[in-house]
C-alpha positions in Angstrom: 0.0 0.0 0.0 1.3 3.4 -0.9 2.4 5.4 2.1 0.7 8.8 2.2 1.3 10.1 5.7 4.7 8.7 6.8 5.4 6.7 9.9 3.8 7.4 13.3 5.7 6.3 16.4 3.5 5.4 19.3 4.9 4.7 22.8 3.0 2.6 25.3 1.4 0.9 22.2 0.8 -2.6 23.6 -2.5 -1.9 25.3 -5.1 0.8 26.1 -4.8 4.3 24.6 -1.6 3.5 22.7 -3.1 0.4 21.0 -6.2 2.4 20.0 -4.0 5.1 18.5 -2.3 2.4 16.5 -5.7 1.3 15.1 -6.8 4.8 14.3 -3.6 6.1 12.8 -3.2 3.1 10.6 -6.7 3.6 9.3 -5.8 7.2 8.5 -2.9 6.1 6.3 0.1 6.0 8.6 2.7 3.3 8.8 3.5 2.5 12.4 6.4 2.0 14.7 5.1 0.7 18.0 7.1 0.9 21.2 6.4 -0.8 24.6 7.9 -3.2 27.1 5.9 -6.3 26.2 7.1 -7.9 22.9 4.2 -10.4 22.9 1.5 -7.8 23.3 3.2 -5.5 20.7 3.2 -8.4 18.2 -0.5 -9.0 18.9 -1.3 -5.3 18.3 0.9 -5.2 15.1 -0.7 -8.4 13.7 -4.2 -7.0 14.2 -3.4 -3.6 12.7 -1.7 -5.1 9.7 -4.7 -7.3 9.0 -7.2 -4.5 9.4 -5.4 -1.8 7.6 -2.7 -3.3 5.3 -0.2 -0.8 6.7 3.4 -1.5 7.5 3.7 -2.0 11.2 7.1 -2.4 13.0 7.6 -3.1 16.7 10.4 -2.1 19.0 10.2 -3.7 22.4 11.8 -1.4 25.0 11.4 -0.3 28.6 11.5 3.5 28.3 12.2 3.8 32.0 15.5 2.0 31.4 18.2 4.4 30.2 19.8 1.8 27.8 16.5 0.9 26.1 15.5 4.6 25.9 18.8 5.5 24.2 18.1 2.8 21.6 14.7 4.3 20.8 16.2 7.8 20.6 18.8 6.6 18.1 16.0 5.1 16.0 14.1 8.4 15.9 17.2 10.3 15.0 18.0 8.2 11.9 14.5 7.2 10.5 13.6 9.7 7.8 10.0 8.5 7.5 8.8 9.5 10.9 6.2 12.3 10.7 4.3 11.9 13.9 5.4 11.0 17.5 2.8 10.1 20.1 4.3 10.2 23.5 1.8 8.0 25.3 3.8 5.7 27.5 3.3 6.5 31.2 2.8 5.3 34.7 0.1 6.5 37.1 -0.5 6.5 40.9 -3.4 6.9 43.2 -1.8 6.5 46.7 -0.9 9.5 48.9 2.7 10.6 49.3 3.3 8.9 52.6 1.8 5.6 51.3 3.8 5.6 48.0 7.0 3.7 47.3 9.8 6.2 46.4 11.4 3.8 43.9 8.1 3.5 42.1 7.7 7.3 42.1 11.2 7.6 40.7 10.4 5.1 37.9 7.2 7.1 37.2 9.3 10.3 36.7 11.7 8.4 34.5 8.9 7.3 32.2 6.5 10.2 32.3 9.1 13.0 32.2 12.5 11.9 31.2 11.5 9.5 28.4 9.0 11.9 26.9 11.5 14.7 27.0 14.4 12.7 25.4 12.2 11.2 22.7 10.9 14.7 21.8 14.5 16.1 21.7 15.5 13.2 19.5 12.9 13.9 16.8 12.4 17.7 16.8 15.6 18.6 14.9 14.6 16.4 12.0 11.1 17.8 12.0 12.5 21.4 12.0 14.8 20.6 9.1 11.9 19.1 7.2 9.6 22.0 8.1 6.8 19.6 9.1 6.0 17.0 11.8 3.6 16.5 14.7 4.2 15.7 18.4 1.3 14.5 20.5 2.0 14.4 24.2 -0.6 12.5 26.3 -0.9 14.1 29.6 -3.8 14.0 32.1 -6.4 16.3 33.6 -4.3 16.1 36.8 -1.9 18.5 35.1 -4.5 21.2 36.1 -6.0 19.3 39.0 -3.0 17.8 40.8 -5.0 17.3 44.0 -7.1 14.5 42.3 -4.6 11.6 42.5 -1.0 10.9 43.6 1.0 14.1 43.8 4.1 12.8 41.9 1.8 11.7 39.1 0.1 15.1 39.0 3.6 16.7 39.0 4.7 14.6 36.0 1.6 15.5 34.0 2.0 19.2 34.9 5.4 18.9 33.4 4.0 17.4 30.2 1.6 20.3 29.9 4.2 23.0 30.7 6.8 21.4 28.4 4.2 21.2 25.6 3.3 24.9 26.0 6.9 25.9 25.7 7.5 23.5 22.9 4.6 25.0 20.9 6.0 28.5 21.6 9.5 27.6 20.5 8.4 25.8 17.4 6.0 28.5 16.1 6.6 29.1 12.5 8.7 26.0 11.9 5.8 23.9 10.5 6.0 21.5 13.5 2.7 21.0 15.3 2.3 20.2 19.0 -0.8 18.8 20.7 -1.2 17.9 24.4 -4.1 15.6 25.2 -5.5 15.7 28.8 -7.7 12.7 29.4 -9.9 12.3 32.4 -10.7 8.9 33.8 -10.4 6.4 30.9 -11.4 2.8 30.8 -8.0 1.2 30.4 -5.8 -1.0 32.6 -4.1 2.3 33.9 -6.3 2.2 36.9 -5.6 -1.4 37.9 -1.9 -0.8 37.6 -2.1 2.4 39.6 -3.9 0.6 42.4 -7.6 1.6 41.9 -9.5 -0.6 39.5 -11.7 1.4 37.1 -14.7 -0.5 38.3 -14.6 1.4 41.5 -15.0 4.7 39.8 -18.5 6.2 39.0 -19.3 5.2 35.5 -20.5 8.8 34.7 -16.9 10.0 34.8 -15.2 7.2 32.9 -14.7 7.5 29.1 -13.9 4.6 26.8 -10.5 4.6 25.3 -11.9 4.6 21.8 -13.9 7.8 22.5 -10.9 9.4 24.1 -8.6 8.8 21.1 -11.3 9.7 18.5 -11.9 13.0 20.3 -8.1 13.6 20.5 -7.7 13.1 16.8 -10.6 15.5 16.1 -8.7 18.1 18.1 -5.5 17.3 16.3 -7.2 17.7 12.9 -8.6 21.1 14.0 -5.1 22.3 15.0 -6.1 22.4 18.7 -3.2 22.7 21.1 -4.8 21.4 24.3 -7.5 18.8 23.9 -9.6 17.8 27.0 -12.1 15.3 25.7 -14.2 15.2 28.9 -14.5 19.0 29.3 -18.0 19.8 27.9 -17.6 23.6 28.1 -14.3 24.5 26.3 -14.6 28.1 27.4 -13.6 27.1 30.9 -10.1 26.1 29.7 -10.1 29.3 27.6 -10.8 31.3 30.7 -8.0 29.4 32.6 -5.6 30.2 29.8 -6.7 33.8 29.7 -6.1 34.2 33.5 -2.7 32.6 33.2 -1.6 34.8 30.3 -2.9 37.9 32.1 -0.1 37.4 34.6 2.6 37.2 32.0 4.9 40.3 32.2 3.8 40.9 35.8 5.5 37.9 37.5 8.9 39.4 38.0 9.7 42.8 39.6 12.5 44.5 41.4 10.3 45.3 44.3 7.9 43.2 46.4 4.2 43.6 45.8 2.6 46.0 48.2 0.7 43.3 50.0 4.0 41.9 51.3 5.2 45.2 52.8 5.2 45.3 56.6 3.2 48.0 58.3 5.1 51.0 59.4 
């Protein structure tokens, strides 16, 4: 089949949101490079997508929280001229409070959610800039703007994803490189079981299917939207949030303290 859209790299592609992205992007005309830890699950996704779409699907088993494996994926991104889209989807979650969390697990979460996403982005951006085209999709979470909802380290990592994406969009303006950050709410994937709170324990009214989540994210991408929050019914709320944030720009640094911090004479 003739390739019309290049190759999409999807991390965390063996299950859940990543596997659904694989289905949808192949149907849109992308060849795929799927990255995840489980070789068996990756092979299963690849076989299914090849059969349904006829696209070329390669797999690259790697633990992105491992520096050696991460470096191998970085090298692959740097030398593959066909890559036109990077979906940074791989991530770990957490639902326990700080005092009940294992610090080693939290450190691994930071390695995957922050370090891997950052390094893979840095690996591909120079090639995108030279080409004058390319797309980066960073999958974050609503906890980026509501860090009190779940584990604080998890919220902090997703706040990084949002902030990093905002700056990336700013720096890449005019280069032809597009940036989208997707902020899912509760989604019916194995994320919750792995994080320690099975999705069945959540109110069904707040849980979106993975298929609906990815389909909405792709609509946002097609429309050129920067921040896509599929569960937010009133998009003007995020617009107001952004307006308030931007209103502080230029006023956050001063040679003198604000008057409210001056002691009374």
